Backbone bond lengths (Angstrom), bond angles and torsions (degrees), N, CA, C in turn:
res aa  C-N    CA-C-N  psi(-1)  N-CA   C-N-CA  omega(-1)  CA-C   N-CA-C  phi
1 M - - - 1.423 - - 1.619 107.97 -
2 A 1.202 115.65 144.12 1.494 122.07 -174.22 1.715 102.07 -85.87
3 Y 1.269 113.03 152.62 1.462 117.61 179.45 1.553 109.03 -127.34
4 K 1.355 116.21 154.10 1.339 125.38 175.61 1.470 109.76 -111.12
5 K 1.346 127.25 147.96 1.369 126.76 176.39 1.428 110.07 -105.79
6 I 1.414 113.42 130.25 1.518 117.46 171.39 1.513 108.18 -117.65
7 V 1.281 116.29 131.94 1.349 121.88 -175.76 1.541 109.99 -87.25
8 M 1.401 119.52 121.51 1.386 123.40 168.67 1.591 103.24 -90.59
9 L 1.394 109.33 128.84 1.443 121.46 174.99 1.529 115.33 -66.93
10 H 1.324 110.80 166.43 1.485 116.25 169.51 1.547 116.99 -45.64
11 D 1.312 117.53 -54.64 1.484 127.96 172.08 1.463 109.58 -80.77
12 K 1.362 117.80 114.83 1.518 121.74 -177.35 1.497 104.02 -87.35
13 N 1.330 109.24 162.48 1.590 120.72 169.72 1.491 102.70 -104.18
14 I 1.336 116.76 105.65 1.525 119.68 -174.08 1.469 107.98 -107.90
15 A 1.289 119.57 133.29 1.424 123.96 171.72 1.618 108.12 -107.07
16 L 1.440 107.84 133.47 1.522 115.76 -178.97 1.449 107.06 -115.14
17 V 1.251 122.43 124.61 1.387 131.43 -175.06 1.506 111.40 -132.88
18 A 1.337 123.67 139.67 1.408 123.15 -179.84 1.470 109.03 -155.01
19 H 1.373 116.28 135.08 1.443 121.35 171.43 1.467 111.82 -68.97
20 D 1.399 117.96 163.15 1.474 114.41 -170.81 1.604 113.45 -58.18
21 N 1.367 118.40 -42.52 1.386 120.08 179.64 1.593 115.30 -64.97
22 K 1.348 114.38 -5.55 1.476 118.72 -170.95 1.493 107.70 -122.23
23 K 1.390 120.12 1.78 1.475 120.96 -178.80 1.542 110.84 -64.39
24 L 1.272 119.61 -41.69 1.428 120.00 -176.67 1.502 108.36 -64.71
25 D 1.351 114.64 -43.61 1.561 116.49 -179.85 1.560 106.38 -55.87
26 L 1.412 115.31 -50.68 1.491 111.99 -173.07 1.516 110.44 -66.42
27 V 1.284 122.56 -33.20 1.435 121.71 -178.16 1.549 110.45 -69.34
28 E 1.329 117.55 -41.02 1.424 122.53 171.72 1.549 109.50 -62.18
29 W 1.216 122.31 -38.50 1.463 119.27 -178.71 1.514 106.74 -73.98
30 A 1.288 116.70 -42.45 1.582 119.62 -176.17 1.612 106.39 -64.57
31 K 1.358 119.87 -36.00 1.469 121.49 -179.24 1.647 108.28 -64.12
32 Y 1.352 108.69 -44.20 1.569 113.85 -177.16 1.506 104.06 -69.04
33 N 1.174 128.77 -28.11 1.463 128.20 -179.49 1.564 113.56 -105.35
34 R 1.215 114.65 20.23 1.515 123.29 -170.67 1.590 105.84 -55.25
35 D 1.336 117.92 -47.95 1.479 119.97 -174.59 1.492 105.50 -65.29
36 L 1.212 125.57 -38.40 1.556 126.59 -174.37 1.645 105.79 -71.87
37 L 1.316 113.19 -36.50 1.459 118.93 -176.52 1.540 112.46 -73.20
38 A 1.326 116.97 -30.51 1.490 125.81 -164.36 1.562 110.45 -63.83
39 H 1.416 112.90 -31.99 1.520 110.97 -172.73 1.571 107.06 -94.33
40 H 1.322 120.08 3.13 1.506 125.00 173.03 1.524 111.50 -97.94
41 K 1.226 122.05 163.65 1.393 125.61 171.74 1.439 108.20 -91.39
42 V 1.387 120.68 130.27 1.479 126.24 -167.49 1.502 106.87 -123.01
43 Y 1.329 108.62 127.05 1.522 117.36 171.24 1.466 111.18 -113.61
44 A 1.356 117.30 163.81 1.497 119.10 178.24 1.541 106.61 -166.12
45 T 1.283 109.66 158.53 1.418 115.54 175.46 1.533 113.65 -86.81
46 G 1.320 115.33 151.50 1.561 124.00 171.03 1.470 116.66 28.73
47 T 1.461 103.03 -120.62 1.585 115.31 -171.83 1.649 107.48 -61.93
48 T 1.431 112.36 -39.25 1.425 116.19 -175.95 1.492 108.38 -53.11
49 G 1.306 117.98 -48.43 1.424 122.09 178.45 1.480 121.15 -61.11
50 E 1.293 113.46 -36.58 1.570 125.12 167.38 1.339 112.60 -54.58
51 I 1.260 117.94 -56.66 1.473 129.02 -179.75 1.491 111.64 -58.92
52 L 1.318 115.43 -50.17 1.505 118.30 -178.13 1.427 112.69 -68.54
53 E 1.333 121.94 -33.28 1.452 122.82 -179.10 1.559 110.27 -66.79
54 R 1.384 110.07 -36.41 1.535 117.99 -175.26 1.605 106.14 -74.40
55 E 1.345 117.26 -43.37 1.485 122.13 -177.92 1.619 112.68 -71.36
56 L 1.269 113.12 -36.31 1.497 117.24 -167.84 1.616 105.82 -93.84
57 G 1.200 119.90 -26.38 1.488 122.12 176.06 1.657 110.06 76.63
58 F 1.275 111.46 24.62 1.624 111.64 169.19 1.452 107.53 -141.14
59 K 1.327 112.21 166.58 1.423 120.93 -174.68 1.494 113.48 -61.77
60 I 1.269 123.86 133.57 1.405 129.08 170.07 1.535 109.06 -119.30
61 T 1.222 123.04 126.80 1.487 129.96 173.17 1.515 109.29 -70.88
62 R 1.274 117.13 112.61 1.481 119.63 -167.67 1.607 107.57 -106.43
63 F 1.310 114.85 145.90 1.443 123.95 175.68 1.501 105.06 -117.26
64 Q 1.369 115.07 -176.86 1.469 125.64 178.71 1.559 104.70 -64.22
65 S 1.279 116.67 159.14 1.457 123.37 165.82 1.494 107.40 -51.17
66 G 1.379 119.85 148.38 1.417 125.15 177.90 1.472 115.86 -48.51
67 P 1.471 118.19 -55.37 1.513 118.05 -176.81 1.561 107.52 -67.99
68 L 1.261 125.72 -14.63 1.404 126.35 -179.86 1.524 114.61 -97.66
69 G 1.289 111.52 9.07 1.628 114.27 172.83 1.569 112.03 117.41
70 G 1.303 117.07 -1.85 1.451 119.64 -177.57 1.482 112.69 -71.41
71 D 1.343 120.72 -28.20 1.494 121.48 173.12 1.546 105.34 -67.14
72 Q 1.323 119.61 -41.30 1.441 119.79 -175.16 1.554 110.78 -70.25
73 Q 1.312 115.48 -36.18 1.471 121.67 175.37 1.566 110.96 -58.26
74 I 1.267 112.60 -44.93 1.489 116.31 179.16 1.586 111.83 -71.17
75 G 1.322 113.99 -37.01 1.489 114.78 171.86 1.495 111.30 -58.18
76 A 1.337 121.28 -48.75 1.510 126.61 -175.30 1.630 104.28 -60.58
77 K 1.286 118.04 -37.98 1.457 122.43 174.58 1.638 115.72 -60.36
78 I 1.307 111.21 -42.24 1.410 119.30 173.93 1.606 112.56 -64.23
79 V 1.338 111.43 -45.47 1.571 109.57 169.06 1.443 118.57 -57.87
80 A 1.270 114.60 -37.58 1.499 121.36 -179.36 1.476 115.13 -81.99
81 D 1.463 114.22 7.10 1.533 121.35 179.25 1.509 108.83 54.71
82 E 1.363 117.84 40.35 1.397 123.67 171.81 1.528 112.93 -107.24
83 I 1.295 114.60 -13.51 1.398 120.57 168.54 1.482 107.74 -132.67
84 N 1.466 115.36 130.17 1.422 120.18 -176.71 1.436 119.18 -130.12
85 F 1.321 112.97 32.30 1.400 120.68 -174.57 1.530 107.91 -169.87
86 L 1.394 123.56 126.55 1.351 123.35 -174.34 1.525 108.83 -131.87
87 I 1.394 112.29 124.40 1.519 115.22 170.18 1.594 105.51 -117.36
88 F 1.274 108.97 117.65 1.492 113.76 -171.72 1.520 105.64 -130.23
89 F 1.331 117.38 100.54 1.453 123.93 177.51 1.555 106.49 -78.33
90 W 1.242 118.75 92.68 1.568 119.79 177.73 1.480 111.48 -99.20
91 D 1.264 112.98 157.71 1.525 117.48 -173.28 1.516 104.08 -107.14
92 P 1.338 115.31 110.93 1.565 119.16 -179.74 1.453 112.48 -79.59
93 L 1.360 118.96 -5.79 1.457 118.31 -177.01 1.572 112.82 -107.09
94 E 1.291 119.92 -0.02 1.352 126.67 173.57 1.442 114.41 -104.28
95 P 1.338 121.87 137.84 1.476 121.63 174.15 1.642 109.00 -69.49
96 M 1.362 108.64 141.05 1.374 114.50 -175.12 1.540 113.57 -116.95
97 P 1.336 124.84 107.49 1.429 119.00 -173.62 1.408 109.53 -71.69
98 H 1.408 124.87 -18.03 1.538 123.98 174.67 1.435 105.47 -99.26
99 D 1.284 125.20 27.44 1.484 124.76 177.07 1.595 113.06 -46.36
100 P 1.267 119.91 -46.36 1.499 116.14 177.59 1.487 114.49 -58.01
101 D 1.348 122.36 -28.70 1.392 126.51 179.13 1.592 105.66 -74.86
102 V 1.181 118.44 -42.53 1.523 118.42 179.55 1.606 109.39 -64.40
103 K 1.277 115.20 -44.36 1.519 119.01 172.67 1.447 112.59 -54.68
104 A 1.355 118.86 -44.10 1.397 121.54 -173.23 1.541 105.81 -71.58
105 L 1.295 123.22 -39.54 1.504 125.75 177.23 1.539 106.65 -57.31
106 L 1.328 115.88 -55.22 1.531 118.16 178.55 1.493 117.26 -56.93
107 R 1.355 110.16 -37.54 1.469 113.37 177.08 1.489 113.32 -65.81
108 M 1.282 120.73 -43.03 1.478 122.26 173.56 1.465 115.04 -58.33
109 A 1.352 115.13 -37.10 1.416 119.52 179.67 1.588 110.46 -66.66
110 V 1.332 115.54 -34.61 1.524 120.50 177.73 1.513 113.11 -76.00
111 V 1.422 118.29 -40.35 1.370 127.42 179.17 1.490 109.23 -63.28
112 W 1.300 123.81 -36.37 1.312 124.27 -178.22 1.599 112.64 -108.71
113 N 1.354 115.16 19.50 1.381 126.09 163.19 1.636 109.49 51.20
114 I 1.350 115.41 53.30 1.430 120.82 169.82 1.437 113.26 -100.52
115 P 1.257 122.69 145.25 1.519 122.20 175.13 1.606 110.30 -59.51
116 I 1.277 109.73 140.12 1.465 120.89 179.77 1.534 113.83 -133.39
117 A 1.321 115.82 125.90 1.455 119.40 174.19 1.521 107.42 -119.24
118 C 1.324 110.98 129.14 1.518 113.45 179.35 1.398 114.83 -112.17
119 N 1.374 120.00 6.79 1.352 125.04 173.45 1.486 117.06 -153.76
120 R 1.274 122.86 165.36 1.475 121.89 -176.98 1.502 115.42 -52.85
121 A 1.271 116.87 -43.51 1.516 119.51 -177.24 1.609 107.97 -58.09
122 S 1.306 112.17 -54.87 1.522 114.91 -178.41 1.434 116.41 -61.35
123 A 1.467 115.00 -35.12 1.385 120.16 175.57 1.507 112.48 -63.39
124 D 1.384 118.83 -45.88 1.390 127.03 179.14 1.489 108.04 -56.19
125 F 1.452 122.16 -50.78 1.450 118.59 177.99 1.515 112.33 -59.40
126 M 1.357 116.33 -45.91 1.450 116.64 -177.75 1.376 117.39 -57.96
127 I 1.469 113.15 -50.37 1.501 115.01 -174.25 1.510 113.48 -65.42
128 S 1.352 114.94 -28.31 1.503 118.18 -177.81 1.588 111.16 -91.04
129 S 1.240 115.51 0.85 1.596 116.87 179.42 1.596 106.84 -65.15
130 P 1.318 111.24 147.82 1.529 113.42 174.75 1.410 113.81 -64.92
131 L 1.369 117.83 -24.39 1.539 123.94 177.81 1.568 107.57 -57.50
132 M 1.342 121.92 -29.46 1.498 120.53 -174.23 1.534 108.75 -64.08
133 D 1.244 123.71 -25.83 1.469 121.56 -170.79 1.482 113.52 -108.78
134 G 1.331 113.93 31.87 1.451 115.72 175.12 1.475 106.79 -154.76
135 K 1.480 117.85 -172.69 1.324 121.95 171.65 1.529 111.19 -78.25
136 Y 1.284 112.02 153.24 1.464 116.72 -178.73 1.543 110.66 -139.99
137 D 1.346 114.61 125.34 1.571 113.23 179.61 1.475 109.26 -87.90
138 R 1.366 115.07 101.96 1.527 118.58 178.66 1.529 105.50 -83.49
139 L 1.316 111.25 129.73 1.504 120.22 169.92 1.494 117.95 -84.09
140 I 1.243 123.33 128.28 1.549 119.56 170.60 1.591 104.32 -132.09
141 P 1.280 111.29 149.53 1.399 117.30 175.12 1.560 114.46 -51.88
142 D 1.363 113.05 138.50 1.608 110.80 175.65 1.416 108.42 -75.98
143 Y 1.270 118.60 103.42 1.533 126.34 175.42 1.552 117.56 -73.47
144 E 1.300 111.40 5.94 1.553 112.03 -179.92 1.509 108.65 -64.81
145 G 1.213 125.74 -33.94 1.517 125.49 173.23 1.490 112.31 -62.54
146 Y 1.306 120.16 -32.90 1.415 125.59 175.47 1.593 112.82 -67.04
147 H 1.369 112.09 -40.38 1.448 119.13 179.50 1.459 112.77 -73.48
148 T 1.261 119.71 -27.95 1.499 125.22 -174.95 1.501 114.34 -101.13
149 R 1.365 115.41 0.47 1.550 116.62 -177.02 1.442 108.76 -63.48
150 K 1.338 110.21 153.93 1.462 120.09 179.62 1.563 107.73 -85.77
151 I 1.405 110.88 130.76 1.496 118.50 -176.44 1.554 106.99 -105.36
152 D 1.278 114.11 132.05 1.512 115.08 171.23 1.515 106.96 -77.96
153 R 1.306 112.84 114.22 1.397 118.55 -174.32 1.642 111.22 -65.50
154 A 1.312 111.30 -39.76 1.521 109.94 -176.79 1.538 111.51 -66.62
155 K 1.340 117.72 -40.25 1.469 120.40 174.35 1.464 111.18 -61.48
156 A 1.391 121.49 -46.54 1.360 122.50 179.53 1.612 115.60 -55.80
157 Q 1.373 111.18 -41.31 1.440 118.14 178.34 1.505 111.48 -64.15
158 D 1.434 111.94 -41.23 1.474 112.84 -177.14 1.555 109.07 -67.58
159 E 1.348 115.94 -39.12 1.445 120.28 179.45 1.529 107.99 -57.86
160 A 1.303 116.18 -45.86 1.575 125.55 -173.15 1.487 107.79 -62.57
161 S 1.439 116.66 -40.37 1.352 120.60 -178.44 1.578 116.49 -82.14
162 G 1.408 110.89 -5.36 1.419 116.60 -176.68 1.472 119.81 81.93
163 T 1.459 115.63 9.58 1.401 116.40 -179.67 1.543 110.62 -74.66
164 I 1.420 118.80 -29.84 1.366 120.57 176.94 1.480 112.17 -119.10
165 S 1.304 117.56 143.28 1.522 120.12 -175.49 1.499 106.35 -102.37
Protein backbone atom coordinates (compact mmCIF):
# COMPACT_ATOMS: atom_id res chain seq x y z
CA MET A 1 0.00 0.00 0.00
CA ALA A 2 1.18 3.52 -0.79
CA TYR A 3 1.45 6.09 1.99
CA LYS A 4 1.12 9.84 2.20
CA LYS A 5 3.12 12.00 4.56
CA ILE A 6 1.34 14.55 6.72
CA VAL A 7 3.54 16.90 8.68
CA MET A 8 2.65 17.53 12.31
CA LEU A 9 4.08 20.91 13.26
CA HIS A 10 5.98 21.84 16.40
CA ASP A 11 2.78 22.94 18.14
CA LYS A 12 0.35 20.03 18.14
CA ASN A 13 -3.45 20.10 18.17
CA ILE A 14 -4.29 17.92 21.16
CA ALA A 15 -7.74 16.64 22.10
CA LEU A 16 -8.31 15.77 25.75
CA VAL A 17 -11.31 13.59 26.55
CA ALA A 18 -12.30 11.79 29.74
CA HIS A 19 -15.22 9.72 30.93
CA ASP A 20 -16.85 10.88 34.16
CA ASN A 21 -14.90 8.47 36.38
CA LYS A 22 -11.63 9.55 34.75
CA LYS A 23 -12.07 13.34 34.66
CA LEU A 24 -10.18 13.86 37.92
CA ASP A 25 -7.28 11.73 36.62
CA LEU A 26 -7.13 13.73 33.39
CA VAL A 27 -7.28 17.06 35.21
CA GLU A 28 -4.48 16.00 37.59
CA TRP A 29 -2.41 14.80 34.63
CA ALA A 30 -3.03 18.03 32.70
CA LYS A 31 -2.11 20.19 35.70
CA TYR A 32 1.12 18.24 36.13
CA ASN A 33 1.87 18.72 32.41
CA ARG A 34 0.48 22.26 32.17
CA ASP A 35 3.68 23.85 30.87
CA LEU A 36 4.04 21.20 28.16
CA LEU A 37 0.40 21.58 27.11
CA ALA A 38 0.41 25.38 27.18
CA HIS A 39 2.26 25.85 23.90
CA HIS A 40 -0.03 23.44 22.02
CA LYS A 41 -3.64 24.04 20.94
CA VAL A 42 -5.88 22.06 23.27
CA TYR A 43 -9.40 20.82 22.51
CA ALA A 44 -11.80 19.01 24.83
CA THR A 45 -15.34 17.77 25.10
CA GLY A 46 -18.04 19.37 27.29
CA THR A 47 -17.48 19.41 31.01
CA THR A 48 -13.91 18.19 30.66
CA GLY A 49 -13.03 21.31 28.67
CA GLU A 50 -14.73 23.59 31.16
CA ILE A 51 -12.84 22.07 34.09
CA LEU A 52 -9.52 22.05 32.22
CA GLU A 53 -9.82 25.69 31.19
CA ARG A 54 -10.53 26.73 34.77
CA GLU A 55 -7.71 24.59 36.24
CA LEU A 56 -5.03 25.26 33.61
CA GLY A 57 -5.70 28.95 33.11
CA PHE A 58 -5.52 28.97 29.32
CA LYS A 59 -8.01 28.74 26.46
CA ILE A 60 -9.42 25.31 25.61
CA THR A 61 -11.47 24.90 22.45
CA ARG A 62 -14.58 23.11 23.68
CA PHE A 63 -17.00 20.83 21.89
CA GLN A 64 -20.27 19.27 22.99
CA SER A 65 -20.28 16.67 25.72
CA GLY A 66 -19.26 13.25 24.36
CA PRO A 67 -22.74 11.67 24.44
CA LEU A 68 -24.19 14.81 22.79
CA GLY A 69 -21.85 14.59 19.79
CA GLY A 70 -18.53 15.86 21.12
CA ASP A 71 -16.77 12.58 20.31
CA GLN A 72 -18.00 12.89 16.71
CA GLN A 73 -16.91 16.52 16.54
CA ILE A 74 -13.40 15.53 17.55
CA GLY A 75 -13.47 12.62 15.09
CA ALA A 76 -14.41 15.03 12.30
CA LYS A 77 -11.50 17.30 13.27
CA ILE A 78 -9.16 14.30 13.12
CA VAL A 79 -10.36 13.48 9.60
CA ALA A 80 -9.87 17.13 8.60
CA ASP A 81 -6.31 17.04 10.05
CA GLU A 82 -7.21 19.71 12.59
CA ILE A 83 -6.54 17.45 15.58
CA ASN A 84 -3.41 15.32 15.43
CA PHE A 85 -3.08 13.95 18.95
CA LEU A 86 -5.68 12.30 21.22
CA ILE A 87 -5.53 11.74 24.94
CA PHE A 88 -8.68 9.89 25.97
CA PHE A 89 -8.91 8.64 29.54
CA TRP A 90 -11.77 6.16 29.19
CA ASP A 91 -13.17 3.95 31.88
CA PRO A 92 -13.10 0.27 30.88
CA LEU A 93 -15.00 -0.78 34.01
CA GLU A 94 -18.13 1.33 33.54
CA PRO A 95 -20.88 0.63 31.01
CA MET A 96 -20.99 3.32 28.35
CA PRO A 97 -24.32 4.08 26.70
CA HIS A 98 -22.48 5.96 23.96
CA ASP A 99 -19.94 3.17 23.39
CA PRO A 100 -20.42 3.26 19.58
CA ASP A 101 -19.36 6.94 19.64
CA VAL A 102 -16.24 6.07 21.62
CA LYS A 103 -15.34 3.27 19.22
CA ALA A 104 -15.90 5.57 16.25
CA LEU A 105 -13.57 8.20 17.74
CA LEU A 106 -10.84 5.65 18.44
CA ARG A 107 -11.31 4.20 14.96
CA MET A 108 -10.77 7.63 13.35
CA ALA A 109 -7.59 8.09 15.37
CA VAL A 110 -6.27 4.74 14.11
CA VAL A 111 -7.41 5.26 10.49
CA TRP A 112 -5.64 8.64 10.36
CA ASN A 113 -2.62 7.39 12.34
CA ILE A 114 -2.59 9.92 15.14
CA PRO A 115 -1.05 9.19 18.54
CA ILE A 116 -3.57 7.97 21.12
CA ALA A 117 -3.10 7.69 24.86
CA CYS A 118 -5.87 5.95 26.79
CA ASN A 119 -4.37 6.08 30.27
CA ARG A 120 -2.00 8.16 32.36
CA ALA A 121 1.10 6.04 31.70
CA SER A 122 0.78 6.20 27.92
CA ALA A 123 -0.05 9.93 28.11
CA ASP A 124 3.10 10.50 30.22
CA PHE A 125 5.29 8.67 27.71
CA MET A 126 3.76 10.47 24.74
CA ILE A 127 3.79 14.01 26.13
CA SER A 128 7.42 13.66 27.23
CA SER A 129 8.60 12.20 23.92
CA PRO A 130 11.21 14.26 22.04
CA LEU A 131 8.84 14.01 19.06
CA MET A 132 6.44 16.41 20.81
CA ASP A 133 8.73 19.40 20.37
CA GLY A 134 9.37 19.29 16.67
CA LYS A 135 7.92 18.46 13.33
CA TYR A 136 6.86 14.88 12.78
CA ASP A 137 6.12 13.17 9.47
CA ARG A 138 2.99 11.13 10.09
CA LEU A 139 2.37 8.44 7.51
CA ILE A 140 -1.17 7.55 6.50
CA PRO A 141 -2.32 5.12 3.85
CA ASP A 142 -3.04 6.83 0.55
CA TYR A 143 -6.80 6.47 0.47
CA GLU A 144 -7.07 7.75 -3.11
CA GLY A 145 -7.61 4.19 -4.36
CA TYR A 146 -10.49 3.82 -1.94
CA HIS A 147 -12.09 7.03 -3.23
CA THR A 148 -11.74 6.03 -6.87
CA ARG A 149 -12.68 2.34 -6.58
CA LYS A 150 -15.28 1.01 -8.95
CA ILE A 151 -18.58 0.26 -7.26
CA ASP A 152 -20.97 -2.39 -8.51
CA ARG A 153 -24.16 -0.29 -8.68
CA ALA A 154 -26.54 -3.28 -8.67
CA LYS A 155 -24.92 -4.74 -5.56
CA ALA A 156 -24.88 -1.33 -3.84
CA GLN A 157 -28.60 -0.86 -4.58
CA ASP A 158 -29.38 -4.36 -3.26
CA GLU A 159 -27.40 -3.63 -0.08
CA ALA A 160 -29.15 -0.27 0.36
CA SER A 161 -32.58 -1.89 -0.02
CA GLY A 162 -31.72 -4.72 2.37
CA THR A 163 -31.86 -7.45 -0.26
CA ILE A 164 -28.25 -8.51 0.43
CA SER A 165 -26.62 -8.51 3.83
